[in-house]
C-alpha positions in Angstrom: -0.3 0.3 -0.1 1.6 3.5 -0.5 0.5 6.3 2.2 2.2 9.4 0.2 5.5 9.8 2.4 8.4 10.7 1.1 10.8 7.2 1.3 6.9 5.2 -0.7 7.1 7.7 -2.9 11.1 7.1 -3.7 10.7 4.4 -4.3 8.0 4.3 -5.6 9.6 7.0 -8.7 13.2 5.2 -8.8 10.5 1.6 -10.0 9.7 3.4 -12.4 11.8 4.4 -14.0 12.5 0.3 -14.7 9.3 -0.3 -16.3 5.4 0.8 -17.2 2.8 0.8 -14.3 -1.7 -0.1 -15.0 -2.8 0.4 -11.5 -6.3 -1.1 -11.0 -7.8 1.5 -9.2 -12.3 1.6 -8.6 -15.0 4.2 -9.0 -15.6 3.6 -5.8 -12.6 7.3 -4.7 -15.8 9.1 -5.9 -17.8 8.4 -3.2 -21.1 10.1 -3.3 -20.7 11.2 -6.2 -22.5 14.8 -8.4 -26.3 13.9 -8.1 -27.4 13.7 -10.7 -24.3 14.0 -12.6 -21.7 11.5 -14.1 -18.3 11.4 -13.1 -15.1 11.8 -15.1 -11.3 11.9 -14.9 -12.2 15.1 -13.8 -14.8 14.8 -10.9 -13.4 15.4 -7.6 -12.5 12.7 -5.9 -14.0 11.8 -2.2 -14.1 8.5 -0.7 -15.6 7.1 2.0 -14.2 3.7 2.8 -10.5 2.8 3.6 -10.2 1.0 0.5 -11.4 4.2 -2.3 -9.3 6.2 0.1 -6.0 3.7 -0.6 -6.3 3.4 -3.8 -6.6 7.4 -4.7 -3.6 7.9 -2.5 -1.9 4.9 -4.3 -3.4 6.3 -8.1 -2.1 9.8 -7.3 1.3 9.1 -6.0 1.8 6.4 -9.7 -0.1 9.4 -11.9 2.6 12.3 -10.2 5.8 9.8 -10.7 4.9 9.4 -14.5 5.4 5.6 -16.8 1.5 4.9 -15.1 -2.0 5.2 -17.0 -4.7 4.1 -13.7 -7.8 2.0 -14.9 -10.8 2.9 -12.1 -12.8 -0.3 -12.7 -16.7 -0.5 -12.4 -18.2 -2.9 -10.0 -16.9 -6.2 -11.8 -19.5 -9.1 -12.3 -18.6 -12.3 -13.7 -17.5 -15.4 -13.3 -13.7 -17.1 -12.6 -11.7 -20.0 -11.8 -12.2 -18.4 -8.4 -15.2 -17.4 -8.1 -16.0 -14.3 -5.6 -19.9 -14.1 -4.4 -19.3 -10.9 -2.5 -19.3 -8.5 -5.5 -22.8 -7.4 -6.0 -24.3 -9.6 -9.9 -22.8 -12.2 -8.4 -23.9 -12.3 -5.3 -27.5 -11.3 -6.2 -27.4 -14.0 -8.8 -26.3 -16.5 -6.2 -29.2 -15.5 -3.8 -32.3 -14.9 -6.9 -31.1 -18.7 -7.3 -30.7 -19.9 -3.9 -32.9 -17.6 -1.6 -35.2 -16.5 -3.7 -35.4 -13.6 -2.4 -33.1 -9.8 -0.7 -34.1 -7.1 1.0 -32.9 -4.6 0.1 -30.6 -1.2 1.7 -30.6 1.9 -0.1 -32.0 0.6 -3.1 -31.3 3.5 -4.9 -28.1 4.1 -4.4 -26.1 3.6 -8.8 -23.2 2.4 -9.5 -21.7 1.3 -12.9 -20.3 -2.1 -13.3 -18.7 -4.1 -15.8 -17.3 -7.9 -17.0 -14.8 -9.6 -15.5 -13.3 -10.1 -18.7 -13.5 -6.9 -20.3 -11.6 -6.2 -18.2 -8.6 -8.0 -18.9 -9.4 -6.2 -22.3 -9.2 -3.0 -20.9 -5.8 -4.0 -19.1 -4.9 -5.4 -22.7 -5.2 -2.2 -24.1 -3.9 -0.1 -22.1 -0.5 -2.1 -22.8 -0.8 -1.4 -26.9 -1.7 2.0 -26.0 0.8 3.3 -23.4 2.2 5.8 -25.2 -1.0 7.6 -26.0 -2.4 7.7 -23.3 0.6 7.4 -20.5 0.2 9.7 -17.5 -4.5 9.8 -16.8 -6.5 8.5 -15.7 -10.2 6.5 -17.2 -13.4 4.9 -15.9 -13.3 1.5 -17.6 -17.1 0.3 -17.4 -20.4 -0.4 -19.4 -21.9 3.1 -20.6 -25.3 1.3 -20.4 -25.2 -0.2 -16.7 -25.4 2.6 -14.1 -27.9 1.1 -12.6 -29.2 1.8 -9.2 -29.4 -1.4 -6.8 -33.3 -1.9 -7.3 -32.3 -1.6 -10.9 -30.0 -4.4 -10.8 -32.7 -6.4 -9.0 -34.9 -6.0 -11.8 -33.0 -7.1 -14.2 -31.5 -10.4 -12.4 -36.3 -10.4 -11.6 -36.0 -10.8 -15.9 -33.9 -14.2 -16.4 -35.3 -15.0 -12.5 -39.0 -14.5 -13.0 -39.4 -15.8 -9.7 -37.3 -13.6 -7.8 -38.2 -11.1 -5.4 -36.5 -8.7 -3.7 -37.9 -6.0 -1.4 -35.9 -2.6 0.2 -35.6 -1.8 3.9 -37.7 0.4 5.1 -35.8 1.5 7.7 -31.9 0.8 8.1 -29.3 2.0 6.2 -26.1 0.8 3.9 -23.1 0.7 5.2 -21.5 1.5 2.0 -22.3 4.8 0.6 -21.2 5.1 -2.6 -23.7 6.5 -5.0 -22.4 7.4 -8.0 -23.3 7.9 -11.9 -19.6 7.0 -14.1 -19.0 7.9 -17.7 -16.5 6.1 -19.7 -16.5 7.8 -22.7 -12.5 9.1 -22.0 -11.7 5.4 -22.6 -14.3 4.8 -25.1 -13.1 8.1 -27.8 -9.2 6.2 -26.7 -10.7 3.0 -28.8 -11.8 1.1 -26.2 -15.6 -0.8 -25.7 -16.6 -3.5 -23.7 -17.5 -6.0 -25.1 -20.0 -8.1 -22.2 -23.2 -6.5 -21.8 -24.5 -6.8 -18.0 -27.7 -9.2 -19.4 -24.1 -11.5 -20.4 -22.7 -11.6 -17.5 -25.8 -12.5 -15.1 -27.1 -15.7 -18.2 -22.9 -16.7 -17.5 -23.8 -16.2 -13.5 -27.2 -18.5 -13.5 -24.9 -21.4 -15.1 -22.2 -21.0 -13.2 -24.1 -20.5 -9.4 -26.4 -24.1 -9.9 -23.6 -25.9 -10.6 -22.3 -23.8 -7.3 -25.6 -25.5 -6.4 -24.8 -28.3 -7.5 -21.8 -29.0 -5.9 -19.9 -30.0 -8.1 -17.0 -27.7 -6.8 -17.9 -25.2 -3.6 -17.3 -21.7 -3.3 -14.5 -19.9 -2.0 -16.2 -16.7 -0.8 -18.9 -15.7 -0.4 -21.5 -12.6 1.0 -23.0 -13.1 5.0 -26.9 -14.4 4.1 -28.5 -11.1 5.4 -29.7 -7.8 3.6 -27.3 -6.2 1.2 
């Protein structure tokens, strides 16, 4: 973790003289966002969690030192060999198939989303275009998937009709992230995602059915309480 002190920056600057860096940052740096405005790479960063704060701090150090690109990833979803069920889309699909229901706190909070394979493609794009995109941050997400948690649940219900979701009338989500994100900058640089949210949900349904059949076990799962 880069804390931004003098020694850390000296180490980073020395390392960057010998190598180029592509840093996986996160949309979480936008925190509460700009209320009805899209967050661009010029939007002030207001991270809420320790995770978001350290990501922002590391991004700043890398971009200041030179020889780096920062990819501000949206909320990732999709099937992987080390299947994560603590990611929002993955978690909701798994619960829709197993519990048939989910209770959502502050369901109007919005996020952007991106498939894991498109994350890999974004890194390849950054490698190939490094000389023309270096020393800048780029949002990486689906431009048609700035969705609230309730809107995400409605998308899942289209493919799992028996899924029931309710918004809790009281209580708060400890994760206060709420933002709309523009991905126009990286799209103008020649990158576009290839995997839609619906495509990812369909894949997750198949994968979660395998999990339910106990062919193999998930390595992690989010708590079974409200989200």
